[in-house]
Steps between C-alpha positions, in 0.01 A plus 500: 500500500702203383807364675775764460772252401282329237387838370858624473603183312210543258584866440860405424389236252266749330723805494856371522528146362870556425592630845843392620407546866213636707436565869175554689547716808314709754244460772291249303754234600476578872246522781498879442289452186196729485216548249704789357821298450635486147723263306855635476666312214860541381549366147835447326506503119791490257387818322195711403238564628738519797568723674174650616271522801127451471193495724194299399210293630507129414215269597398742772851540640685832492845425357827693495740373236872572510625382162878504457796345325783354707715808434217735602436290811860542610496871424184556705633288785818710513312831480256403772767358728684832489190664651488229772148402390457225243150366431645301210750306711233442765247370247748260345655391830169429677274432202387172346692394192235412240706477183862393475636437155863386486555579868488879467222538756675290763826686437338842541312388810823376659668831417205701636504301824874548546481872436196545721659308786817710469299817560525846343814714475599642840438865583791738471565739788372787282178313421444415866550862602253614237238254625556619857470865397176450305336306782618749763355789300166322453482412867558864596218602266270242659579619852402853402197408291161640604306441178310166503519458122872568490549259789357213292755557226789554739430183697473301178828641372680448830368144518638424154838662567543337841412158357745547216776609738459183708523286187790691347716500811425132554601401147149400394320556172252787477140472388220731394147523639392176666840351423673760717285382791572136422874551463519684834282241674739228387816696583403651835159390632527708819564828319234418241243438773599813694480727195176344372328537837623854569439649154116508518518671839743754358262576215223549756713758682695304763846468345702438817542123461557529126773761531664291774521195273632706209761657728614150598532415131712810449718417800576155362607660171735750667256748653308804374689717254417854399740759645820484301368278222642610165504372144832551326 
């Protein structure tokens, strides 16, 4: 396939000649690029056909388009930030600015970088307790699990929840799928390595090391919580 940056520029000229700003983001710009990597492109227009999201194949490249106006961009950024996971801010903060008409692209990239560096909203005590309760309950289920199929799902769910708890209590942004792994690896390499190495053994039936690491995660967040937990 063609060079991803040149391909993205050509797509923008073909599809969005009046774009005010555009960013190319994702693994194609890093050494994590694989044959399955796609072009993630954020496009800012001053009106229709924005806003919309579209998937397509362009010159052999799978492409995800995030087409927005400035107002929609800000609305999405605020909504995502409230969930402590913002692909949009990450794409614009770390991505390559390909189009910048009248300085809008540079302005939004500066804003995205500031907001990303500041981190997500902190957890409230209630939210932290809920995270502790959910993970405690899942860990208890895993300890008592005897069904191999159920164990696969439980380990996967515990792995996700434990990873999220480390990120949340540390004031780091969340991620989904591969990005959850990458966020945890950047935030706490030791815990990421311990969980990643122990999880396959837990799925195979030896969960001792995995449950020990997850218990440590719980302890750092205030300890296991089940008895006495209430929602009012």
